[in-house]
Residue frames as qw, qx, qy, qz and C-alpha x, y, z in Angstrom:
[[0.469, -0.011, 0.880, -0.078, 94.96, 128.21, 80.52],
 [0.625, 0.596, 0.395, -0.313, 92.18, 128.89, 78.00],
 [0.372, 0.798, -0.376, -0.289, 94.64, 130.15, 75.36],
 [0.171, -0.432, 0.882, 0.077, 96.88, 127.14, 75.97],
 [0.543, 0.229, 0.788, -0.178, 93.96, 124.76, 75.46],
 [0.574, 0.736, 0.203, -0.296, 92.65, 126.55, 72.41],
 [0.177, 0.759, -0.561, -0.278, 96.13, 126.78, 70.86],
 [0.293, -0.232, 0.927, 0.041, 96.47, 123.05, 71.32],
 [0.589, 0.442, 0.651, -0.182, 93.11, 122.36, 69.76],
 [0.454, 0.818, -0.082, -0.343, 93.86, 124.66, 66.88],
 [0.033, -0.596, 0.763, 0.248, 97.13, 122.87, 66.26],
 [0.392, 0.044, 0.919, -0.004, 95.07, 119.73, 65.90],
 [0.002, -0.165, -0.672, -0.722, 92.83, 121.35, 63.36],
 [0.086, 0.536, 0.682, -0.489, 89.91, 122.70, 65.46],
 [0.201, 0.681, 0.530, 0.463, 87.25, 124.64, 63.60],
 [0.143, 0.441, -0.059, 0.884, 86.65, 128.40, 64.09],
 [0.561, -0.682, -0.377, -0.278, 84.18, 127.83, 66.89],
 [0.673, -0.334, -0.313, 0.581, 87.22, 128.40, 69.24],
 [0.186, 0.393, 0.054, 0.899, 87.23, 132.06, 68.20],
 [0.338, -0.561, -0.032, -0.755, 86.00, 134.24, 71.06],
 [0.805, -0.416, -0.422, 0.032, 86.22, 131.61, 73.80],
 [0.210, 0.589, -0.375, 0.684, 87.46, 133.56, 76.79],
 [0.506, -0.432, 0.436, -0.605, 85.74, 132.04, 79.88],
 [0.186, -0.154, 0.961, -0.134, 85.46, 128.71, 81.49],
 [0.560, 0.421, 0.535, -0.472, 81.67, 128.60, 80.79],
 [0.567, 0.658, -0.242, -0.433, 82.33, 129.20, 77.12],
 [0.170, 0.484, -0.853, -0.098, 84.96, 126.56, 77.03],
 [0.368, 0.059, 0.885, -0.280, 82.69, 123.98, 78.75],
 [0.633, 0.533, 0.266, -0.495, 79.86, 124.86, 76.31],
 [0.469, 0.616, -0.532, -0.344, 82.17, 124.34, 73.41],
 [0.081, -0.294, 0.948, -0.093, 83.40, 121.01, 74.83],
 [0.428, 0.219, 0.771, -0.418, 79.81, 119.89, 75.29],
 [0.564, 0.520, -0.151, -0.623, 78.69, 120.90, 71.76],
 [0.943, 0.234, 0.232, -0.047, 78.30, 118.12, 69.20],
 [0.613, 0.709, -0.267, 0.223, 81.33, 119.41, 67.18],
 [0.154, -0.737, 0.570, -0.327, 83.42, 119.82, 70.39],
 [0.800, -0.273, 0.502, -0.186, 82.65, 116.34, 71.61],
 [0.897, 0.427, 0.074, 0.080, 83.46, 114.83, 68.18],
 [0.405, 0.785, -0.370, 0.287, 86.69, 116.70, 67.92],
 [0.344, -0.635, 0.608, -0.331, 87.88, 115.92, 71.45],
 [0.906, -0.066, 0.390, -0.147, 87.01, 112.21, 70.95],
 [0.839, 0.532, -0.041, 0.109, 88.81, 111.99, 67.76],
 [0.411, 0.681, -0.417, 0.439, 91.95, 113.62, 69.04],
 [0.722, -0.345, -0.496, 0.336, 91.76, 112.33, 72.62],
 [0.235, 0.302, -0.161, 0.910, 91.82, 116.00, 73.63],
 [0.026, -0.807, 0.541, -0.234, 92.39, 117.30, 76.27],
 [0.617, 0.169, -0.747, 0.179, 94.79, 114.65, 77.48],
 [0.674, -0.565, -0.463, 0.113, 94.60, 113.31, 81.03],
 [0.512, -0.195, -0.217, 0.808, 97.54, 115.49, 82.05],
 [0.021, -0.307, -0.186, -0.933, 95.71, 118.60, 80.60],
 [0.522, -0.620, -0.475, -0.344, 92.54, 117.66, 82.49],
 [0.660, -0.471, -0.369, 0.454, 94.61, 117.64, 85.76],
 [0.295, 0.012, -0.006, 0.955, 96.08, 121.06, 84.87],
 [0.256, -0.494, -0.419, -0.717, 92.51, 122.25, 84.21],
 [0.654, -0.590, -0.473, 0.003, 91.44, 121.02, 87.63],
 [0.590, -0.289, -0.219, 0.722, 94.52, 122.75, 89.20],
 [0.159, 0.216, 0.198, 0.943, 93.80, 126.00, 87.40],
 [0.362, -0.430, -0.260, -0.785, 90.12, 126.34, 88.10],
 [0.279, -0.218, 0.722, -0.594, 89.75, 124.27, 91.29],
 [0.037, -0.213, -0.975, -0.046, 87.58, 121.24, 91.89],
 [0.173, 0.532, 0.593, -0.579, 84.75, 123.37, 93.17],
 [0.314, 0.525, -0.191, -0.768, 84.41, 125.42, 89.93],
 [0.237, 0.167, -0.871, -0.397, 84.50, 122.22, 87.94],
 [0.027, 0.277, 0.927, -0.252, 82.00, 120.53, 90.16],
 [0.301, 0.507, 0.264, -0.763, 79.59, 123.52, 89.64],
 [0.475, 0.475, -0.410, -0.617, 79.71, 122.54, 85.95],
 [0.942, -0.015, 0.268, -0.202, 79.33, 118.72, 86.70],
 [0.635, 0.592, -0.471, 0.155, 82.97, 118.05, 85.70],
 [0.769, -0.587, 0.248, -0.051, 84.83, 115.57, 87.98],
 [0.585, 0.629, -0.489, 0.154, 88.54, 115.05, 87.46],
 [0.495, 0.196, -0.737, 0.417, 90.27, 112.37, 89.46],
 [0.427, -0.391, 0.321, -0.750, 87.62, 112.46, 92.23],
 [0.213, -0.016, -0.972, 0.101, 87.09, 109.45, 94.44],
 [0.111, -0.453, -0.851, 0.243, 83.49, 108.47, 95.48],
 [0.191, 0.123, -0.015, -0.974, 81.27, 111.30, 94.10],
 [0.204, 0.495, 0.843, -0.058, 77.56, 110.95, 94.15],
 [0.068, 0.149, -0.237, -0.957, 75.60, 113.13, 91.70],
 [0.376, 0.583, 0.688, -0.214, 71.86, 113.50, 91.32],
 [0.343, 0.074, 0.466, 0.812, 72.00, 114.79, 87.77],
 [0.321, 0.647, 0.266, -0.638, 70.19, 117.89, 86.76],
 [0.752, 0.609, 0.247, 0.052, 69.40, 118.08, 83.07],
 [0.136, 0.908, -0.376, -0.127, 72.60, 118.43, 81.11],
 [0.756, 0.445, -0.455, 0.156, 76.01, 116.90, 80.91],
 [0.689, -0.657, 0.305, 0.018, 78.21, 115.13, 83.49],
 [0.615, 0.617, -0.474, 0.130, 81.89, 114.64, 82.66],
 [0.823, -0.520, 0.227, 0.035, 83.92, 112.02, 84.58],
 [0.546, 0.718, -0.406, 0.149, 87.71, 112.09, 83.90],
 [0.065, 0.645, -0.690, 0.321, 90.55, 110.02, 85.19],
 [0.642, -0.020, -0.767, -0.005, 91.14, 106.58, 86.68],
 [0.150, -0.047, -0.698, 0.699, 90.76, 107.91, 90.23],
 [0.435, -0.056, 0.006, -0.899, 87.25, 109.11, 89.52],
 [0.093, -0.240, -0.966, 0.026, 84.53, 106.92, 90.89],
 [0.287, 0.006, 0.014, -0.958, 81.16, 108.61, 90.07],
 [0.105, 0.403, 0.906, -0.076, 77.66, 107.36, 90.97],
 [0.203, 0.008, -0.202, -0.958, 75.01, 109.26, 88.90],
 [0.247, 0.441, 0.805, -0.310, 71.27, 109.08, 89.62],
 [0.138, -0.040, -0.449, -0.882, 69.02, 109.96, 86.68],
 [0.130, 0.435, 0.816, -0.358, 65.34, 110.47, 87.43],
 [0.326, 0.754, 0.333, -0.464, 62.71, 111.72, 85.00],
 [0.590, 0.320, 0.511, 0.538, 62.56, 112.76, 81.48],
 [0.021, 0.876, 0.135, -0.463, 62.65, 116.56, 81.67],
 [0.411, 0.825, -0.335, -0.196, 65.52, 116.50, 79.25],
 [0.935, 0.200, -0.218, 0.195, 67.98, 113.99, 77.80],
 [0.390, -0.842, 0.367, 0.064, 71.13, 113.76, 79.92],
 [0.750, 0.546, -0.349, 0.133, 74.63, 113.01, 78.85],
 [0.689, -0.650, 0.289, 0.140, 77.38, 111.24, 80.70],
 [0.602, 0.682, -0.399, 0.117, 80.85, 111.57, 79.29],
 [0.803, -0.521, 0.283, 0.054, 83.20, 109.01, 80.86],
 [0.640, 0.692, -0.260, 0.210, 86.79, 109.31, 79.74],
 [0.261, 0.657, -0.595, 0.381, 90.40, 108.61, 80.59],
 [0.414, 0.062, -0.868, 0.268, 89.66, 105.57, 82.80],
 [0.393, -0.255, 0.310, -0.827, 86.81, 106.88, 84.92],
 [0.117, -0.230, -0.961, 0.101, 84.53, 104.47, 86.82],
 [0.369, -0.062, 0.000, -0.927, 80.87, 105.41, 86.50],
 [0.047, 0.303, 0.944, -0.119, 77.78, 103.82, 87.91],
 [0.304, -0.100, -0.210, -0.924, 74.50, 105.02, 86.50],
 [0.124, 0.377, 0.863, -0.312, 71.10, 104.43, 88.16],
 [0.216, 0.006, -0.319, -0.923, 68.30, 105.49, 85.73],
 [0.048, 0.418, 0.883, -0.208, 64.64, 105.36, 86.54],
 [0.166, 0.698, 0.471, -0.513, 61.30, 107.07, 86.09],
 [0.584, 0.744, 0.310, 0.097, 61.50, 107.63, 82.30],
 [0.311, -0.741, 0.346, 0.485, 65.06, 109.04, 82.41],
 [0.778, 0.604, 0.094, 0.145, 66.58, 109.47, 78.95],
 [0.439, -0.774, 0.367, 0.272, 70.33, 109.43, 78.74],
 [0.761, 0.590, -0.244, 0.119, 73.35, 109.05, 76.45],
 [0.702, -0.576, 0.283, 0.308, 76.73, 107.63, 77.48],
 [0.564, 0.761, -0.301, 0.110, 79.89, 108.70, 75.73],
 [0.802, -0.490, 0.303, 0.158, 82.74, 106.44, 76.65],
 [0.230, 0.804, -0.502, -0.221, 86.24, 106.91, 75.15],
 [0.880, 0.202, -0.426, -0.058, 86.77, 103.18, 75.53],
 [0.371, 0.336, -0.664, 0.555, 88.86, 103.52, 78.58],
 [0.406, -0.294, 0.403, -0.766, 86.08, 104.09, 81.18],
 [0.151, -0.175, -0.970, 0.075, 84.25, 101.39, 83.12],
 [0.406, -0.126, 0.002, -0.905, 80.48, 102.06, 83.03],
 [0.065, -0.231, -0.964, 0.111, 77.84, 100.10, 84.87],
 [0.367, -0.183, -0.196, -0.891, 74.12, 100.78, 84.38],
 [0.027, 0.348, 0.885, -0.307, 71.12, 99.87, 86.53],
 [0.276, 0.004, -0.168, -0.946, 67.83, 101.04, 85.08],
 [0.505, 0.278, 0.691, -0.436, 64.16, 100.34, 85.46],
 [0.475, 0.345, 0.752, 0.299, 61.94, 99.44, 82.50],
 [0.238, 0.905, 0.340, -0.093, 61.00, 103.02, 81.75],
 [0.213, -0.782, 0.320, 0.491, 64.52, 104.50, 81.34],
 [0.787, 0.586, 0.155, 0.117, 65.88, 104.88, 77.82],
 [0.500, -0.529, 0.376, 0.573, 69.50, 104.87, 76.79],
 [0.545, 0.782, -0.044, -0.299, 70.09, 106.67, 73.51]]
């Protein structure tokens, strides 16, 4: 699966950062890097169908451990520092952000529905591919980048 995804990315002109990617954790780190996010957004990569194949290959549980939710209904997530990825029109994710330990990133793509509750100086960024439905409730201390 990794080789297939990287071959597809390379065919679209991905940079050499794909060299040496051989585990799910390395693949996720590449996806979450600034260059990876920019490349994937520009090319709408991976496609929704590929995300479903990723879920089938690695299982929902392995993806959940990495805060990746593909076509998951009614998921509640108290976000640890880092990135949350919501993929697919069947995904309905409620994310609670609390505190400013580290800026948090929510990537909402391929029609996902995401509700964000930010409070207590939470700092966050939302990346929306234009197909996701994102609703935000925040207190006066929370900051959206």
